[in-house]
N, C-alpha and C positions, 0 to 999 in steps of 0.2 A: 433682605430681599426687596426688590422694587417692581412695581407694575407700571406699564405704559398706558396712560389715560389721556383721552383727547378732549374730554369735557366733564365738568362737575356741575350738576344741576341741583341747586338747593330749592327747597320749598316745592318739591315735585309731588303732584297729586294723582298722577296717572301711571305710576309704576309699582303698584301695590297699595295696601291699606294705609290710610293716614297720610301725614306729611312726611316726605322722605328726602333723603339725599341720594341722587343717582349718579354713579360713577360710570362713565362710558369708556370702555376699555378698547384699545386699538387691536386690530387684526380680526379678519373674518374669512373663513374658508368658502363662504358663499359669495356670489357676485350677482345678487338679485337686480334685475334691470330697473326696478322701481325704488331702489334703496334711497332712504331719506338721509342717511349719514355716510355718504361715499368717502368722506375723509377718515372714516373708521376702518376701511377695508385693509389698507396697508398695515403690516405688523410693525413698521418702523416709523419714527418721526418723519414728517414731510414738511419741507419748507417751500412756501409758495409766495408769489408776489401779489399782494392784495391791492386792489384799486378801489378807491372811494371817491365818488364825485360829489362835490359841494358847489352848486351853481354851475359855473362854466369851468371850474377848476377840478383837475383830477389829481388826487394825492395817492402816491404808492408807498407801500412799506412791506418789508419781508415779515412773514408770519409763519411760525413753526407750529405744526399741529402734532401734539403728542408731548406729554411731559411725564417724567418718572416720579411716582409717588411711593413712599414707604408705607408699611402698615401703620406706623405711628402717625404719618400724615393723614391717613384715612380716619383714624380715631380722633385726632385733633379737630378735623373738620366736623365730624359727627358731634363731638362734645360741644362745639360752638352752637350747634343747632338743637341741642338736646331738649331744651324747654318746649320747642314746637313739636319735636318728635314724640316726646312723652305725653304731652297734652292731647295729641291727636291719635295716639297709639299707632304711630308710624314706624319708620325704621330706615334701613339702607338697602339700596338695590344696585346690583352690578349688571350693567348692560353693555352694549357695544355698538358696532363690531360684534364679536362673539367672545364673551368673557372666558369660555372654556379654552380658548387659544392660549391663555396665560394661566393654565390650571394650577400650577404650583403657587403662584402669587395669590390667585383667587382663593385657594384653600386656606392659606395662611391668613388672608384678610378676613375671610368669613369666620374662621376660628376666633380671631381677635375680636371681631364685632360681637359674636355670641358671648365671649368672656366678659365683655363690657356691657352686656345687657341689651343689645340692639336686635330688633327683629330683622331677619335677613331675607332677601329675595334675589334670585338670579334670573335674568331675562336671557333666554337661550333659544337658538335655532334647533337645538337637539342634535346637531351634527358633531358628535364627539364620541370618544370611546367609552365603553362601560366602566373601564378602570378609572378614568378621569371623573366620570359621574359619581362613582362610588366614593371618590376622594372628597367630594364636597357635600354629599347628601346629608351627612350627620349635622353639618353646620348651616344648612339651608332650610329656612322655615317655609318658604314659598317658591315654587318654580313658575315663572311666566314663560310659557312654552308656545313657540310659534309653529303653526302648521300652515304652509303656503299653498300646496297643491297635493292631491292624493294620487294623481297619475304620475308614475315615475318618469316617463318620457317628457311630459310637460314640465315636471319639476326640474329635470336636468336642463331643459331648454331655457327656462327662465331664471334659474339660480346657479347653474353650472355644476350641481352635484345631485346625486341620487337621494331619494327620500327614504330609502330602506332603513338605514340606521336611525334616522329621525323618528320614524314610526315605531321602531323597536324600542327606542329610548322613551318615547311617550308612554307606551304600554307598560314599560318597566316602572316608570315613576308612578303611574296610576296604581299599579299593583302593589307598589311599596307602601301605599297609604299616605305618602307625602302630599301636602296641599299643592294643587296645581291650578293655575289660571291659564286657560287656553286662549291664545291670541290668533285671530284670523285677519290678515290683511285682505281687504276686499278691493280687487282691481278689475275694472270693467274690461270684458273681453278676454280675461285670463282665467279667473277662478270664480266668477259670479254667475255662471249659468246654472240652471235648475238641476241638471243631472249631477253636477259636481257637488252642489250644496246638499242635495238629498243623500248622496254618498257620504258626505262629511257627517251629516246627522246620524246615518246608520253606523258609521265607523265609531263615532263617539259613544253611541249606545252599546255597540258590540264590545268595545274595550272596557267600558264601565265608567260610571260617573260617581263612584263612592267618594273619592277625594278630589273631584273636580269642583272647585268652588265657584267658578264663573267662566263664561265665554265672552271674550271682548272682541267686538268687530271693529276693525281699524280701517275706515274708508281711505282709499288712496287720495292723496292731495299733492299739489305741485309746490308745496312750501319749500322743499329742499332743492328745487331745480336750479336755483341760482348758484348753489355750491358747485355744480358740475363745471360751470364756466370758470369759477374762481380757481378750481383745482386742475383745470385743463383736461377734464374728463368728458367723454361723449354722453350726452343726455339721450337716452334710448326710448323714452316713453312718448315721444311725439306729442300729439294733442290729446292724449288720453284724459278723459274728464273724471272729475270726482263723482262717485255714485250719488244719485239724488237721495234726498231724505226719505222719499216714498219707497225707493228700492231698498234702502237700508232697513226700513221698518219691515218690509216684506221678508227680508233675510232674517231679521231678528225674530220674527214670528215663526218662521220655519224651524230655526234652531232651538227656539224655546220649547219645542215639542220634546226635547231631550229631558226636560224637567230641571235643567240647570239654568241659573240666572244668566241672562244675556244682556250685555250693555254695549253701547256704542262709544268707542274711544276709551283709552286707559285700561 
C-alpha cells in the first residue's frame, strides 16, 4: 500500500515533542480560506508550471506536487534520522492536508512506526468518521487537534464544512484518555474576538482537560501566500495582518486560565 505525500519535513520541532519527521499527506475535506498549504487540498498529484526569477531572467519548469510513498519508504526515512529522534525523544508526525483522508495507509504506516519503536503523532482537523478514528487510535501516541471556530455557521463559511463532527471527535479523544495537543489558528477578524475566545475557554473546560497536554496558538501569517499564485489559486485573505505579539499574549493569558500549558506556535 502507498500513500500520497506532498512534503517531508525533517528536523521538525513544531509538530509534537522532540525532533520529528513530518509527512504532509495530500487531500483535505476542508477549504479554509487562510490555508498555508493549499497544495495539499487536492487528493491527487498536481503538476504546475513553476517560475523562478534570477536577476532579469525568468526560468520555468514543471513541478509535480505529490509523490507516492510506501510504508517501507516511511521507515527508511525515519531510520536515517533515528539518532536525532532518539536523542531528543522525538518521533514521526503525519500532517496534511488531512491525513485521515488516506486512513487505510495512515493506519498501516502508524502501525509500522509503532512496531519500529517510533513515537507517533497525527495532526488532524478532526473532520472524519468515528470508524476511521478508531482505526488509528491504538497506534497514535499524540493527536494534534485543530479547532478553528466554535460557531457552526462561521465554521461553514470559512472552512466549507460543519464543525459538529469535529467537536464530537475532540470530545471523544479527550474522553478516551489519549494525549491531545489542541491547536488554535488565530486569525484577526475571524476567531480572535473576546466572545469567541471566552467561549473557547469555557468549551475546553466543559469537555475536560485530563489528557489535554497543551494548547498551541498559531498566529496567522502570510508566509504561504506566494503558493496561491504558483498553483493558480485565489488568495482570499486580502490584507489580513498577523496578530500583534501583545494581542497573542492577551489570548495566551485568557486561555491559560484553563490550567493547561499555552504556547505560541508549534
